[in-house]
One Martini backbone bead per residue (centre of mass of N, CA, C, O) as a GRO file, in nm:
protein
  115
    1MET     BB    1  -0.928  -2.095  -5.270
    2LEU     BB    2  -0.642  -1.962  -5.206
    3PRO     BB    3  -0.502  -1.884  -4.911
    4SER     BB    4  -0.343  -1.617  -5.000
    5LEU     BB    5  -0.618  -1.467  -5.091
    6VAL     BB    6  -0.742  -1.472  -4.767
    7ALA     BB    7  -0.525  -1.366  -4.612
    8PRO     BB    8  -0.414  -1.176  -4.392
    9GLY     BB    9  -0.339  -0.833  -4.484
   10PRO     BB   10  -0.267  -0.676  -4.734
   11ASP     BB   11  -0.404  -0.512  -4.973
   12LEU     BB   12  -0.351  -0.596  -5.285
   13ASP     BB   13  -0.417  -0.345  -5.444
   14SER     BB   14  -0.268  -0.132  -5.267
   15ALA     BB   15   0.009  -0.273  -5.276
   16PHE     BB   16   0.048  -0.276  -5.583
   17ALA     BB   17   0.015   0.025  -5.620
   18ALA     BB   18   0.254   0.107  -5.441
   19LEU     BB   19   0.465  -0.063  -5.619
   20GLY     BB   20   0.428   0.127  -5.885
   21ASP     BB   21   0.630   0.309  -5.736
   22PRO     BB   22   0.960   0.389  -5.740
   23VAL     BB   23   0.991   0.530  -5.468
   24ARG     BB   24   0.863   0.301  -5.295
   25ARG     BB   25   1.063   0.084  -5.377
   26ALA     BB   26   1.309   0.237  -5.269
   27LEU     BB   27   1.217   0.247  -4.976
   28LEU     BB   28   1.200  -0.058  -4.933
   29ALA     BB   29   1.499  -0.111  -4.998
   30ARG     BB   30   1.603   0.060  -4.766
   31LEU     BB   31   1.439  -0.088  -4.532
   32ALA     BB   32   1.585  -0.365  -4.578
   33ARG     BB   33   1.851  -0.242  -4.425
   34GLY     BB   34   1.666  -0.060  -4.230
   35ASP     BB   35   1.582   0.160  -4.032
   36ALA     BB   36   1.400   0.484  -4.086
   37THR     BB   37   1.357   0.796  -4.133
   38VAL     BB   38   1.229   1.032  -4.327
   39GLY     BB   39   1.490   1.193  -4.351
   40GLU     BB   40   1.663   0.951  -4.437
   41LEU     BB   41   1.490   0.873  -4.684
   42ALA     BB   42   1.529   1.158  -4.838
   43GLU     BB   43   1.832   1.201  -4.907
   44PRO     BB   44   1.851   1.053  -5.216
   45PHE     BB   45   1.635   1.266  -5.280
   46ASP     BB   46   1.445   1.516  -5.478
   47LEU     BB   47   1.272   1.543  -5.199
   48THR     BB   48   1.062   1.608  -4.966
   49PRO     BB   49   0.968   1.505  -4.659
   50GLN     BB   50   0.666   1.527  -4.733
   51ALA     BB   51   0.675   1.334  -4.976
   52ILE     BB   52   0.782   1.096  -4.818
   53SER     BB   53   0.550   1.082  -4.619
   54HIS     BB   54   0.339   1.008  -4.822
   55HIS     BB   55   0.468   0.738  -4.915
   56VAL     BB   56   0.469   0.616  -4.630
   57GLY     BB   57   0.160   0.626  -4.594
   58VAL     BB   58   0.092   0.432  -4.821
   59LEU     BB   59   0.259   0.194  -4.699
   60ARG     BB   60   0.103   0.182  -4.435
   61ARG     BB   61  -0.193   0.140  -4.538
   62CYS     BB   62  -0.100  -0.146  -4.681
   63GLY     BB   63   0.127  -0.282  -4.463
   64LEU     BB   64   0.455  -0.244  -4.541
   65VAL     BB   65   0.467  -0.020  -4.309
   66GLU     BB   66   0.605   0.092  -4.005
   67GLN     BB   67   0.549   0.326  -3.730
   68ARG     BB   68   0.733   0.471  -3.458
   69ARG     BB   69   0.800   0.578  -3.131
   70GLU     BB   70   1.116   0.756  -3.026
   71GLY     BB   71   1.035   1.005  -2.901
   72THR     BB   72   1.116   1.219  -3.162
   73ARG     BB   73   1.120   0.967  -3.320
   74ARG     BB   74   1.001   0.796  -3.651
   75PRO     BB   75   1.053   0.506  -3.736
   76CYS     BB   76   1.085   0.284  -4.006
   77ARG     BB   77   0.939  -0.037  -4.108
   78LEU     BB   78   0.953  -0.324  -4.252
   79ARG     BB   79   0.701  -0.565  -4.359
   80VAL     BB   80   0.799  -0.868  -4.435
   81ASP     BB   81   0.541  -1.036  -4.395
   82GLN     BB   82   0.374  -0.879  -4.606
   83LEU     BB   83   0.557  -0.913  -4.846
   84SER     BB   84   0.543  -1.225  -4.838
   85ARG     BB   85   0.240  -1.242  -4.913
   86LEU     BB   86   0.283  -1.135  -5.197
   87GLY     BB   87   0.475  -1.358  -5.285
   88THR     BB   88   0.277  -1.585  -5.248
   89TRP     BB   89   0.065  -1.494  -5.446
   90ILE     BB   90   0.254  -1.503  -5.689
   91ASP     BB   91   0.331  -1.801  -5.664
   92ASP     BB   92   0.041  -1.911  -5.697
   93GLN     BB   93   0.004  -1.798  -5.984
   94ARG     BB   94   0.240  -1.938  -6.115
   95ARG     BB   95   0.148  -2.227  -6.060
   96ALA     BB   96  -0.122  -2.211  -6.203
   97TRP     BB   97  -0.003  -2.147  -6.481
   98ASP     BB   98   0.183  -2.389  -6.506
   99ASP     BB   99  -0.044  -2.595  -6.498
  100ARG     BB  100  -0.195  -2.493  -6.749
  101LEU     BB  101   0.042  -2.523  -6.946
  102ASP     BB  102   0.088  -2.823  -6.903
  103ALA     BB  103  -0.196  -2.907  -6.999
  104LEU     BB  104  -0.168  -2.790  -7.283
  105GLU     BB  105   0.073  -2.948  -7.371
  106GLN     BB  106  -0.052  -3.224  -7.332
  107HIS     BB  107  -0.289  -3.185  -7.530
  108LEU     BB  108  -0.111  -3.125  -7.781
  109THR     BB  109   0.044  -3.388  -7.781
  110GLU     BB  110  -0.208  -3.573  -7.806
  111ASP     BB  111  -0.321  -3.446  -8.063
  112ARG     BB  112  -0.075  -3.512  -8.247
  113ALA     BB  113  -0.086  -3.828  -8.196
  114THR     BB  114  -0.388  -3.859  -8.337
  115ARG     BB  115  -0.308  -3.764  -8.646
   0.00000   0.00000   0.00000
């Protein structure tokens, strides 16, 4: 099994499910620019802070976002390391499929040559 499939980090199923929602992807894109509170994250959306809190909670549970206390503020931060693990998993899958397709192409080329 490929190392990235068993490496510790976010649960792949829950992380990819979380990324399936356009609001959550937008929240991650915003957090990629820097930390933000739920209120700050809610500003560009026609959603309540409670709805944004729900989305942040989903992202926290799958390991893509962390939230910390700073006095009365609770800024959120993107876990780039965990997002990178998902990217590594995708890259591993791409390489495996590229290898399979290369082998198929080689087989078809050899098959045509023997006809």
